[in-house]
Backbone and ligand atoms as CSV (ligand in chain L), in Angstrom:
chain,resi,resn,atom,element,x,y,z
A,1,MET,N,N,0.775,-1.243,-0.077
A,1,MET,CA,C,0.056,0.050,-0.032
A,1,MET,C,C,0.882,1.398,0.078
A,2,LEU,N,N,0.639,2.119,-0.668
A,2,LEU,CA,C,1.369,3.308,-0.991
A,2,LEU,C,C,0.612,4.502,0.016
A,3,LEU,N,N,-0.661,4.368,0.103
A,3,LEU,CA,C,-1.256,5.282,1.115
A,3,LEU,C,C,-1.302,4.470,2.639
A,4,ALA,N,N,-0.958,5.008,3.378
A,4,ALA,CA,C,-1.111,4.439,4.911
A,4,ALA,C,C,-2.629,4.667,5.430
A,5,ILE,N,N,-3.061,3.603,5.624
A,5,ILE,CA,C,-4.383,3.598,6.213
A,5,ILE,C,C,-4.418,3.063,7.606
A,6,THR,N,N,-4.783,3.981,8.505
A,6,THR,CA,C,-4.649,3.595,9.975
A,6,THR,C,C,-5.761,2.776,10.559
A,7,VAL,N,N,-5.531,2.159,11.683
A,7,VAL,CA,C,-6.582,1.245,12.018
A,7,VAL,C,C,-7.703,2.013,12.534
A,8,GLU,N,N,-7.509,3.209,12.812
A,8,GLU,CA,C,-8.662,3.931,13.208
A,8,GLU,C,C,-9.639,4.240,12.040
A,9,GLN,N,N,-9.019,4.338,10.955
A,9,GLN,CA,C,-9.867,4.598,9.637
A,9,GLN,C,C,-10.850,3.085,9.371
A,10,LEU,N,N,-9.926,2.130,9.639
A,10,LEU,CA,C,-10.681,0.814,9.407
A,10,LEU,C,C,-11.820,0.755,10.516
A,11,ASN,N,N,-11.671,1.031,11.639
A,11,ASN,CA,C,-12.539,0.819,12.649
A,11,ASN,C,C,-13.464,1.929,12.306
A,12,GLN,N,N,-13.567,3.196,11.894
A,12,GLN,CA,C,-14.506,4.161,11.688
A,12,GLN,C,C,-15.360,3.742,10.355
A,13,HIS,N,N,-14.720,3.012,9.503
A,13,HIS,CA,C,-15.472,2.547,8.271
A,13,HIS,C,C,-16.420,1.260,8.635
A,14,ILE,N,N,-15.808,0.504,9.529
A,14,ILE,CA,C,-16.924,-0.445,10.214
A,14,ILE,C,C,-18.065,-0.006,11.088
A,15,LEU,N,N,-17.847,0.840,11.742
A,15,LEU,CA,C,-18.736,1.783,12.591
A,15,LEU,C,C,-19.847,2.399,11.748
A,16,GLY,N,N,-19.168,3.070,10.642
A,16,GLY,CA,C,-19.976,3.854,9.654
A,16,GLY,C,C,-21.212,3.056,8.922
A,17,ILE,N,N,-20.765,1.924,8.533
A,17,ILE,CA,C,-21.530,0.757,7.883
A,17,ILE,C,C,-22.425,0.185,8.797
A,18,CYS,N,N,-22.145,0.079,10.160
A,18,CYS,CA,C,-23.107,-0.468,11.121
A,18,CYS,C,C,-24.104,0.545,11.590
A,19,ARG,N,N,-23.770,1.684,11.394
A,19,ARG,CA,C,-24.602,2.693,11.836
A,19,ARG,C,C,-25.845,3.060,10.828
A,20,GLN,N,N,-25.133,3.071,9.518
A,20,GLN,CA,C,-26.068,3.390,8.434
A,20,GLN,C,C,-26.895,2.395,8.142
A,21,GLN,N,N,-26.502,1.137,8.361
A,21,GLN,CA,C,-27.292,-0.263,7.990
A,21,GLN,C,C,-28.121,-0.694,9.276
A,22,GLU,N,N,-27.832,0.053,10.407
A,22,GLU,CA,C,-28.437,-0.177,11.522
A,22,GLU,C,C,-28.251,-1.644,12.131
A,23,ILE,N,N,-26.915,-2.057,11.787
A,23,ILE,CA,C,-26.580,-3.350,12.432
A,23,ILE,C,C,-26.010,-3.206,13.860
A,24,GLN,N,N,-26.229,-3.998,14.877
A,24,GLN,CA,C,-25.896,-3.791,15.940
A,24,GLN,C,C,-24.585,-4.780,16.112
A,25,ILE,N,N,-23.714,-4.214,17.086
A,25,ILE,CA,C,-22.413,-4.801,17.087
A,25,ILE,C,C,-22.223,-5.312,18.722
A,26,GLU,N,N,-21.902,-6.551,18.798
A,26,GLU,CA,C,-21.488,-7.054,20.091
A,26,GLU,C,C,-19.986,-7.247,20.061
A,27,TRP,N,N,-19.346,-6.331,20.880
A,27,TRP,CA,C,-17.804,-6.512,20.711
A,27,TRP,C,C,-17.284,-7.712,21.614
A,28,ARG,N,N,-16.432,-8.462,20.937
A,28,ARG,CA,C,-15.996,-9.657,21.474
A,28,ARG,C,C,-14.469,-9.212,22.345
A,29,ARG,N,N,-14.321,-9.969,23.435
A,29,ARG,CA,C,-13.030,-9.715,24.131
A,29,ARG,C,C,-11.848,-10.597,23.353
A,30,SER,N,N,-12.308,-11.708,22.855
A,30,SER,CA,C,-11.310,-12.434,22.083
A,30,SER,C,C,-11.037,-12.098,20.657
A,31,SER,N,N,-9.804,-12.086,20.295
A,31,SER,CA,C,-9.686,-11.496,18.772
A,31,SER,C,C,-9.816,-12.638,17.851
A,32,ARG,N,N,-10.208,-13.828,18.228
A,32,ARG,CA,C,-10.432,-14.958,17.420
A,32,ARG,C,C,-12.048,-14.948,17.294
A,33,GLY,N,N,-12.510,-15.162,15.957
A,33,GLY,CA,C,-13.843,-15.589,15.713
A,33,GLY,C,C,-14.779,-14.473,15.743
A,34,GLY,N,N,-16.096,-14.863,15.341
A,34,GLY,CA,C,-17.014,-13.788,15.234
A,34,GLY,C,C,-18.033,-14.402,14.779
A,35,TRP,N,N,-19.476,-13.957,14.801
A,35,TRP,CA,C,-20.589,-14.477,14.482
A,35,TRP,C,C,-21.585,-13.516,14.038
A,36,ALA,N,N,-22.617,-13.838,13.237
A,36,ALA,CA,C,-23.554,-12.840,12.767
A,36,ALA,C,C,-24.966,-13.638,13.028
A,37,VAL,N,N,-25.899,-12.927,13.259
A,37,VAL,CA,C,-27.375,-13.428,13.050
A,37,VAL,C,C,-27.983,-12.526,11.960
A,38,HIS,N,N,-28.295,-13.240,10.956
A,38,HIS,CA,C,-28.763,-12.414,9.671
A,38,HIS,C,C,-30.002,-11.744,10.100
A,39,GLU,N,N,-30.984,-12.603,10.654
A,39,GLU,CA,C,-32.394,-11.951,10.914
A,39,GLU,C,C,-32.593,-10.896,12.033
A,40,PHE,N,N,-31.402,-10.835,12.704
A,40,PHE,CA,C,-31.440,-10.004,13.889
A,40,PHE,C,C,-30.480,-8.651,13.598
A,41,GLU,N,N,-29.981,-8.660,12.206
A,41,GLU,CA,C,-28.852,-7.644,11.904
A,41,GLU,C,C,-27.957,-7.298,13.097
A,42,LEU,N,N,-27.389,-8.380,13.662
A,42,LEU,CA,C,-26.451,-8.385,14.663
A,42,LEU,C,C,-25.274,-9.206,14.383
A,43,ILE,N,N,-24.175,-8.495,15.013
A,43,ILE,CA,C,-22.669,-9.266,14.569
A,43,ILE,C,C,-22.159,-9.213,15.911
A,44,SER,N,N,-21.240,-10.163,15.926
A,44,SER,CA,C,-20.234,-10.090,17.177
A,44,SER,C,C,-18.810,-10.218,16.578
A,45,ILE,N,N,-18.030,-9.300,16.866
A,45,ILE,CA,C,-16.697,-9.118,16.334
A,45,ILE,C,C,-15.779,-8.760,17.174
A,46,PRO,N,N,-14.512,-9.004,17.041
A,46,PRO,CA,C,-13.371,-8.564,17.848
A,46,PRO,C,C,-13.101,-6.903,17.600
A,47,PRO,N,N,-12.579,-6.273,18.560
A,47,PRO,CA,C,-12.196,-4.857,18.283
A,47,PRO,C,C,-11.238,-4.709,17.114
A,48,ILE,N,N,-11.529,-3.820,16.341
A,48,ILE,CA,C,-10.807,-3.547,15.015
A,48,ILE,C,C,-9.569,-3.072,15.338
A,49,ASN,N,N,-8.562,-3.913,15.725
A,49,ASN,CA,C,-7.018,-3.330,15.929
A,49,ASN,C,C,-6.049,-3.749,14.918
A,50,SER,N,N,-6.642,-4.425,13.756
A,50,SER,CA,C,-5.754,-4.967,12.660
A,50,SER,C,C,-6.306,-4.983,11.675
A,51,ALA,N,N,-5.816,-5.225,10.334
A,51,ALA,CA,C,-6.440,-5.484,9.067
A,51,ALA,C,C,-7.396,-6.700,8.949
A,52,ILE,N,N,-6.651,-7.669,9.785
A,52,ILE,CA,C,-7.385,-9.072,9.779
A,52,ILE,C,C,-8.750,-8.903,10.397
A,53,ALA,N,N,-8.679,-8.088,11.764
A,53,ALA,CA,C,-9.911,-7.728,12.492
A,53,ALA,C,C,-10.921,-7.063,11.599
A,54,TYR,N,N,-10.437,-6.239,10.889
A,54,TYR,CA,C,-11.213,-5.499,9.862
A,54,TYR,C,C,-11.886,-6.453,8.881
A,55,ALA,N,N,-11.050,-7.433,8.292
A,55,ALA,CA,C,-11.695,-8.264,7.492
A,55,ALA,C,C,-12.813,-9.162,7.843
A,56,VAL,N,N,-12.452,-9.634,9.234
A,56,VAL,CA,C,-13.388,-10.375,9.863
A,56,VAL,C,C,-14.580,-9.702,10.025
A,57,ALA,N,N,-14.668,-8.184,10.510
A,57,ALA,CA,C,-15.763,-7.414,10.649
A,57,ALA,C,C,-16.734,-7.323,9.410
A,58,LEU,N,N,-15.798,-6.987,8.246
A,58,LEU,CA,C,-16.532,-6.969,7.052
A,58,LEU,C,C,-17.079,-8.394,6.737
A,59,HIS,N,N,-16.584,-9.412,6.916
A,59,HIS,CA,C,-17.091,-10.835,6.358
A,59,HIS,C,C,-18.498,-10.893,7.407
A,60,GLU,N,N,-18.414,-10.635,8.575
A,60,GLU,CA,C,-19.670,-10.729,9.549
A,60,GLU,C,C,-20.836,-9.962,9.107
A,61,ILE,N,N,-20.348,-8.593,8.480
A,61,ILE,CA,C,-21.365,-7.649,7.823
A,61,ILE,C,C,-21.983,-8.270,6.842
A,62,GLY,N,N,-21.094,-9.211,5.907
A,62,GLY,CA,C,-21.528,-9.661,4.752
A,62,GLY,C,C,-22.456,-10.722,4.903
A,63,HIS,N,N,-22.457,-11.340,6.081
A,63,HIS,CA,C,-23.478,-12.308,6.441
A,63,HIS,C,C,-24.812,-11.604,6.746
A,64,VAL,N,N,-24.914,-10.301,6.978
A,64,VAL,CA,C,-26.067,-9.673,7.316
A,64,VAL,C,C,-26.563,-8.933,5.894
A,65,LEU,N,N,-25.640,-8.426,5.186
A,65,LEU,CA,C,-25.947,-7.501,4.044
A,65,LEU,C,C,-25.675,-8.251,2.774
A,66,GLY,N,N,-24.902,-9.443,2.723
A,66,GLY,CA,C,-24.431,-10.081,1.362
A,66,GLY,C,C,-25.458,-10.737,0.850
A,67,ARG,N,N,-25.173,-11.221,-0.472
A,67,ARG,CA,C,-26.216,-12.036,-1.188
A,67,ARG,C,C,-26.034,-13.494,-0.672
A,68,HIS,N,N,-27.169,-14.217,-1.041
A,68,HIS,CA,C,-27.326,-15.498,-0.833
A,68,HIS,C,C,-27.144,-16.123,0.810
A,69,GLN,N,N,-27.375,-15.324,1.691
A,69,GLN,CA,C,-27.378,-15.621,2.984
A,69,GLN,C,C,-28.513,-16.318,3.485
A,70,ARG,N,N,-29.403,-16.616,2.649
A,70,ARG,CA,C,-30.316,-17.892,3.041
A,70,ARG,C,C,-30.201,-18.985,2.321
A,71,SER,N,N,-29.032,-19.240,1.618
A,71,SER,CA,C,-28.757,-20.542,1.205
A,71,SER,C,C,-28.572,-21.517,2.019
A,72,ARG,N,N,-29.176,-22.663,1.952
A,72,ARG,CA,C,-28.856,-23.830,2.681
A,72,ARG,C,C,-27.455,-24.299,2.800
A,73,SER,N,N,-26.788,-24.025,1.896
A,73,SER,CA,C,-25.262,-24.552,1.730
A,73,SER,C,C,-24.280,-23.475,2.491
A,74,ARG,N,N,-23.827,-23.909,3.447
A,74,ARG,CA,C,-22.679,-23.149,4.267
A,74,ARG,C,C,-21.564,-22.511,3.494
A,75,PRO,N,N,-21.031,-23.352,2.823
A,75,PRO,CA,C,-20.109,-22.777,1.764
A,75,PRO,C,C,-20.409,-21.461,1.001
A,76,VAL,N,N,-21.613,-21.619,0.470
A,76,VAL,CA,C,-22.142,-20.622,-0.525
A,76,VAL,C,C,-22.302,-19.291,0.322
A,77,ARG,N,N,-22.894,-19.656,1.600
A,77,ARG,CA,C,-23.079,-18.343,2.562
A,77,ARG,C,C,-21.843,-17.581,2.832
A,78,GLU,N,N,-20.727,-18.557,3.126
A,78,GLU,CA,C,-19.367,-18.166,3.367
A,78,GLU,C,C,-18.805,-17.365,2.376
A,79,ARG,N,N,-18.751,-18.132,1.142
A,79,ARG,CA,C,-18.109,-17.399,-0.014
A,79,ARG,C,C,-18.734,-16.192,-0.308
A,80,TRP,N,N,-20.238,-16.042,-0.194
A,80,TRP,CA,C,-20.591,-14.646,-0.602
A,80,TRP,C,C,-20.413,-13.565,0.528
A,81,ALA,N,N,-20.287,-14.054,1.623
A,81,ALA,CA,C,-20.149,-13.162,2.892
A,81,ALA,C,C,-18.719,-12.563,2.631
A,82,TRP,N,N,-17.682,-13.270,2.191
A,82,TRP,CA,C,-16.333,-12.924,1.859
A,82,TRP,C,C,-16.383,-12.164,0.520
A,83,ASP,N,N,-17.211,-12.326,-0.478
A,83,ASP,CA,C,-17.561,-11.513,-1.484
A,83,ASP,C,C,-17.856,-10.099,-1.203
A,84,TRP,N,N,-18.676,-9.850,-0.243
A,84,TRP,CA,C,-19.285,-8.684,0.174
A,84,TRP,C,C,-18.050,-7.883,0.671
A,85,ALA,N,N,-17.362,-8.812,1.688
A,85,ALA,CA,C,-16.147,-8.121,2.374
A,85,ALA,C,C,-15.203,-7.437,1.459
A,86,ARG,N,N,-14.869,-8.288,0.550
A,86,ARG,CA,C,-13.961,-7.636,-0.459
A,86,ARG,C,C,-14.365,-6.479,-1.134
A,87,ARG,N,N,-15.378,-6.607,-1.651
A,87,ARG,CA,C,-16.012,-5.602,-2.400
A,87,ARG,C,C,-16.312,-4.252,-1.717
A,88,HIS,N,N,-16.376,-4.299,-0.445
A,88,HIS,CA,C,-16.541,-3.287,0.357
A,88,HIS,C,C,-15.562,-2.682,1.123
A,89,ALA,N,N,-14.250,-3.305,1.075
A,89,ALA,CA,C,-13.180,-3.186,1.957
A,89,ALA,C,C,-12.578,-1.781,1.154
A,90,ILE,N,N,-12.097,-0.944,2.220
A,90,ILE,CA,C,-11.208,0.360,1.633
A,90,ILE,C,C,-9.600,-0.114,1.308
A,91,THR,N,N,-9.462,-1.037,1.816
A,91,THR,CA,C,-8.097,-1.765,1.398
A,91,THR,C,C,-8.117,-3.158,1.689
A,92,TRP,N,N,-7.543,-4.066,0.958
A,92,TRP,CA,C,-7.398,-5.561,0.925
A,92,TRP,C,C,-5.805,-5.834,1.123
A,93,THR,N,N,-5.341,-6.244,2.302
A,93,THR,CA,C,-4.070,-6.558,2.375
A,93,THR,C,C,-3.755,-8.137,1.980
A,94,PRO,N,N,-2.433,-8.363,2.005
A,94,PRO,CA,C,-2.163,-10.036,1.860
A,94,PRO,C,C,-2.702,-10.680,2.918
A,95,ALA,N,N,-2.551,-10.055,4.217
A,95,ALA,CA,C,-3.015,-10.838,5.416
A,95,ALA,C,C,-4.501,-11.049,5.481
A,96,MET,N,N,-5.380,-10.146,4.880
A,96,MET,CA,C,-6.766,-10.126,4.754
A,96,MET,C,C,-6.988,-11.297,3.809
A,97,GLU,N,N,-6.327,-11.369,2.695
A,97,GLU,CA,C,-6.471,-12.310,1.796
A,97,GLU,C,C,-6.079,-13.669,2.249
A,98,ARG,N,N,-5.230,-13.771,2.983
A,98,ARG,CA,C,-5.023,-15.106,3.672
A,98,ARG,C,C,-5.957,-15.535,4.505
A,99,THR,N,N,-6.406,-14.629,5.491
A,99,THR,CA,C,-7.543,-14.895,6.511
A,99,THR,C,C,-8.831,-15.264,5.693
A,100,MET,N,N,-9.069,-14.753,4.587
A,100,MET,CA,C,-10.446,-15.135,3.705
A,100,MET,C,C,-10.008,-16.659,3.203
A,101,ARG,N,N,-8.897,-16.831,2.478
A,101,ARG,CA,C,-8.617,-18.164,2.001
A,101,ARG,C,C,-8.673,-19.287,3.006
A,102,ARG,N,N,-8.131,-19.109,4.066
A,102,ARG,CA,C,-8.038,-20.239,5.222
A,102,ARG,C,C,-9.383,-20.376,5.564
A,103,SER,N,N,-10.200,-19.405,5.856
A,103,SER,CA,C,-11.659,-19.520,6.289
A,103,SER,C,C,-12.361,-20.478,5.128
A,104,LEU,N,N,-12.282,-20.011,3.922
A,104,LEU,CA,C,-12.911,-20.613,2.951
A,104,LEU,C,C,-12.438,-22.071,2.642
A,105,ASP,N,N,-11.150,-22.241,2.847
A,105,ASP,CA,C,-10.747,-23.634,2.805
A,105,ASP,C,C,-11.288,-24.533,3.784
A,106,ARG,N,N,-11.586,-23.858,4.903
A,106,ARG,CA,C,-12.066,-24.764,5.991
A,106,ARG,C,C,-13.470,-25.234,5.546
A,107,TYR,N,N,-14.240,-24.421,5.167
A,107,TYR,CA,C,-15.695,-24.670,4.719
A,107,TYR,C,C,-15.860,-25.590,3.697
A,108,GLU,N,N,-14.804,-25.413,2.648
A,108,GLU,CA,C,-14.951,-26.329,1.625
A,108,GLU,C,C,-14.442,-27.545,1.768
A,109,GLN,N,N,-13.480,-27.867,2.774
A,109,GLN,CA,C,-13.368,-29.309,3.130
A,109,GLN,C,C,-14.277,-30.096,3.800
A,110,ARG,N,N,-14.715,-29.336,4.688
A,110,ARG,CA,C,-15.846,-30.129,5.388
A,110,ARG,C,C,-17.285,-30.024,4.880
A,111,SER,N,N,-18.043,-31.083,5.112
A,111,SER,CA,C,-19.337,-31.086,4.667
A,111,SER,C,C,-20.047,-30.654,5.893
A,112,TRP,N,N,-20.520,-29.373,6.061
A,112,TRP,CA,C,-21.333,-29.106,7.499
A,112,TRP,C,C,-22.834,-29.577,7.252
A,113,PRO,N,N,-23.191,-30.088,8.479
A,113,PRO,CA,C,-24.620,-30.594,8.616
A,113,PRO,C,C,-25.426,-29.165,8.349
A,114,PRO,N,N,-26.716,-29.277,7.959
A,114,PRO,CA,C,-27.540,-28.084,7.940
A,114,PRO,C,C,-27.794,-27.586,9.287
A,115,ILE,N,N,-27.774,-26.147,9.417
A,115,ILE,CA,C,-27.945,-25.549,10.793
A,115,ILE,C,C,-29.436,-25.785,11.102
A,116,GLN,N,N,-29.532,-26.622,12.297
A,116,GLN,CA,C,-30.792,-26.632,12.874
A,116,GLN,C,C,-31.347,-25.560,13.545
A,117,THR,N,N,-32.744,-25.364,13.613
A,117,THR,CA,C,-33.361,-24.405,14.346
A,117,THR,C,C,-33.202,-24.687,15.822
A,118,THR,N,N,-32.957,-23.735,16.478
A,118,THR,CA,C,-32.650,-23.721,17.966
A,118,THR,C,C,-34.029,-23.428,18.859
A,119,ALA,N,N,-33.830,-23.764,19.944
A,119,ALA,CA,C,-35.001,-23.495,20.982
A,119,ALA,C,C,-35.299,-22.083,21.232
A,120,ARG,N,N,-34.239,-21.104,20.983
A,120,ARG,CA,C,-34.277,-19.688,21.223
A,120,ARG,C,C,-35.261,-18.984,20.239
A,121,ALA,N,N,-35.298,-19.502,18.935
A,121,ALA,CA,C,-35.978,-18.860,17.953
A,121,ALA,C,C,-36.242,-19.903,16.862
A,122,SER,N,N,-37.320,-19.569,16.173
A,122,SER,CA,C,-37.606,-20.677,15.281
A,122,SER,C,C,-36.779,-20.768,13.791
A,123,SER,N,N,-36.534,-19.397,13.313
A,123,SER,CA,C,-35.868,-19.343,12.119
A,123,SER,C,C,-34.650,-18.616,11.925
A,124,VAL,N,N,-33.901,-18.580,13.082
A,124,VAL,CA,C,-32.908,-17.653,13.145
A,124,VAL,C,C,-31.470,-18.501,12.921
A,125,GLU,N,N,-30.778,-18.067,11.990
A,125,GLU,CA,C,-29.399,-19.009,11.659
A,125,GLU,C,C,-28.282,-18.039,12.327
A,126,THR,N,N,-27.584,-18.730,12.907
A,126,THR,CA,C,-26.216,-17.938,13.384
A,126,THR,C,C,-25.055,-18.395,12.636
A,127,PHE,N,N,-24.384,-17.633,12.171
A,127,PHE,CA,C,-23.161,-17.995,11.494
A,127,PHE,C,C,-22.046,-17.763,12.263
A,128,ASP,N,N,-21.485,-18.847,12.881
A,128,ASP,CA,C,-20.371,-18.912,13.924
A,128,ASP,C,C,-19.026,-19.127,13.083
A,129,ASP,N,N,-18.140,-18.167,13.270
A,129,ASP,CA,C,-17.008,-18.433,12.390
A,129,ASP,C,C,-15.754,-18.294,13.358
A,130,ARG,N,N,-14.711,-19.059,13.013
A,130,ARG,CA,C,-13.590,-19.267,13.775
A,130,ARG,C,C,-12.339,-18.990,12.699
A,131,TYR,N,N,-11.390,-18.068,13.249
A,131,TYR,CA,C,-10.280,-17.875,12.481
A,131,TYR,C,C,-9.053,-18.222,13.197
A,132,ARG,N,N,-8.210,-18.631,12.400
A,132,ARG,CA,C,-6.662,-18.925,12.919
A,132,ARG,C,C,-5.975,-17.779,13.309
L,1,ZN,ZN,ZN,-19.005,-16.560,8.007
């Protein structure tokens, strides 16, 4: 990158999207993982203190705003959440690309059982993501 983008700019970008789209953020203590509840427009993300955390945040937002998030296929939902992330990022670093690739590899390799509805709500799907 020729232009230095600060972590604070990345943080403000995420906050701006969430404010504009009325997405609620639950901040995580851990820097690993994240989840999103499509129907509640709710995401749980680590603090934006790195490009990777920024990528994770965009990805979780992608589970709310991205295309094909009602697909029964988890790899399809993951791919399109990452598609949304990459298209809306103000920067896309090699580290962000690696985070995306690793995450996608995991979903492509495993066959995920369909997510069953839980006791707490009938039709809510939670996208629970883990990142290395
Ligand atoms: Zn995901």
